[in-house]
N, C-alpha and C positions, 0 to 999 in steps of 0.2 A: 697020849693025852694025859695030861696031869690034872684033870678036873676043870680045865678051862674050856673055852668054846673053840671047837675045831675050825680049821680054815674053811672046810665045806659049809659048816653052819653059818660062819660069818658071811660067806659069799651068797648063801641062801637069803640071809636077812638083808644083805645089800640089795639083792635083785628085788625083793619085796618092797623096800623102801624106794627104789629107782621106779618100780611099776607105779607105786603110789604117786610119786612126784609126777610122772608122765600123765597119769589120770587127771591130776590137779591142773597141769598145764593145758591139756586138751580141754578140760572144762572151762578154763579161763579164756581160751581161744574161741570157744563156742559163744561164751558171754560177749566177747568183744566183736565177733561177727555180727551178732544180733544188734548190739548197740551201734555198730557202723552202718548196718542196713537201715536202722531206724533214723539215724542222722541223715543218711542219703535221701531217704523219703521226705524228711522234713525239709531239706534243701531244695528238693524237687518241687514240693508243694509250696514253698515260698516263692520259688522262681515262677511257677505256674501262675501264682496270684498276680504277678507283674505282667502277664500277657493276657490275650483275649482269644476268643474263638467264635466261630459262627455255626450256628445250628441251621441247616438248610431249611428252606421253606417247605411246609407240608400243605397239602391241599386245603386244610381248614385253618391254617395259621401263617403268620408272617415268619420270615427267617428271623432268627434271634441272635444277638450278640451276647456272649457270656464272658465272665472273667475266666481266666485259664483254669482256676480251681474250682469252679462251679460244678457241683455234683449232680446237677439236673441234665447236664449234657457232658458226660465223661468220655473224653477223646484223648489219645495219645498222639501228640504232634498236631501239625497244621495250625500253629498258633499265629495270631496276628501281632503286629507291632502296635504301639500306641497310635501312631499315625494312621495305620490301616483300619483300626478300630474306629477312629474318629471319622474317617471316610465313610465306613460301612454305616455308622449310626446316622450319618447325614442322608442317607439314601431313604427315599419314601417307603420302600417295601421291606426294610429291615428295622426291627424294634430291639429295645434293650430288654434283657431278662429282668422281670420284676422281683426276682428273688436275690440275685447276686449284685444287681445294680451296677453294670460294668461302666457306666458313664461316671460314676464316683471316682473310679480310679484314673480315668482318662482326664478329667477335669483337675483332679489333685496332683496328677503326675507332673 
């Protein structure tokens, strides 16, 4: 050693730098995973808004047709097509949700 940095110290410094780089990349991966999950949820929400669902009749109220993204009746799956929702709304014992107004999407679709 002539006053310079030893090979051992150089390699230790390299390990520290590589570990720092790895932490940075892992942090970026976590950020991207969160962003990807948020984007997937946005796409699913937008897709649900284009579909409809039926809340079964209860003893005190009629069955209700909701937009697919209506929070008053959250379900996963069992969605209706536009045509099925139109047929359901034409039935005398099925009503449209007064909050999400599913008939708007059917008429405008």
